[in-house]
C-alpha positions in Angstrom: 75.6 -9.7 74.8 77.7 -12.7 75.8 75.7 -14.5 78.6 78.8 -15.1 81.6 79.2 -10.8 82.0 75.7 -10.4 81.9 75.1 -13.6 84.5 77.3 -11.8 86.7 76.1 -8.2 86.6 72.8 -9.9 87.3 73.9 -11.5 90.7 74.6 -7.5 92.0 78.4 -8.4 92.2 79.5 -5.7 95.4 76.1 -6.0 97.3 76.4 -10.1 96.9 80.5 -10.4 97.4 80.1 -8.1 100.4 77.4 -10.5 102.1 79.0 -13.3 101.6 82.6 -12.1 102.9 80.9 -11.0 105.7 79.2 -14.5 106.3 82.4 -15.8 105.9 84.2 -13.7 108.2 81.5 -14.6 111.1 82.0 -18.5 110.4 85.7 -18.2 111.2 85.0 -15.7 113.7 83.4 -18.6 115.3 86.4 -20.7 115.1 85.4 -23.1 112.2 87.4 -25.9 109.8 88.6 -24.2 106.7 86.5 -26.8 104.8 83.2 -25.8 106.9 84.4 -21.9 106.1 85.1 -22.5 102.2 81.4 -24.5 102.4 79.4 -22.0 104.3 80.8 -19.2 101.4 80.1 -21.3 99.0 76.4 -21.5 100.2 76.3 -17.7 100.5 77.6 -16.8 97.5 75.3 -19.3 95.9 72.4 -18.0 97.4 73.4 -14.3 96.6 73.6 -15.2 93.3 70.5 -16.8 92.6 68.6 -14.3 94.3 70.5 -11.9 91.9 69.4 -14.2 88.9 65.7 -14.5 90.3 65.4 -11.1 91.0 66.5 -10.1 87.7 64.0 -13.2 85.9 61.1 -11.7 87.6 61.3 -7.8 86.8 62.5 -8.2 83.4 59.0 -7.1 81.4 60.1 -3.4 83.9 63.4 -4.1 83.0 63.3 -4.0 78.9 64.3 -1.7 76.9 66.5 0.2 80.1 70.3 0.4 79.2 72.1 -0.2 82.8 69.5 -3.2 82.7 
């Protein structure tokens, strides 16, 4: 399995994108500058990715042999 697609799937992209978009919208609604919006949104995206990756890493023994993981 290629590494990049596996890393993307491990971030749980749909919920991560929803949380990231919501956070960006909240920051934008507060009147932040475009630079602040970009940094805040990138930070939330990085946090969501790291949570997904660490969760999948820590659950790897339970997920071994599952076709959907």
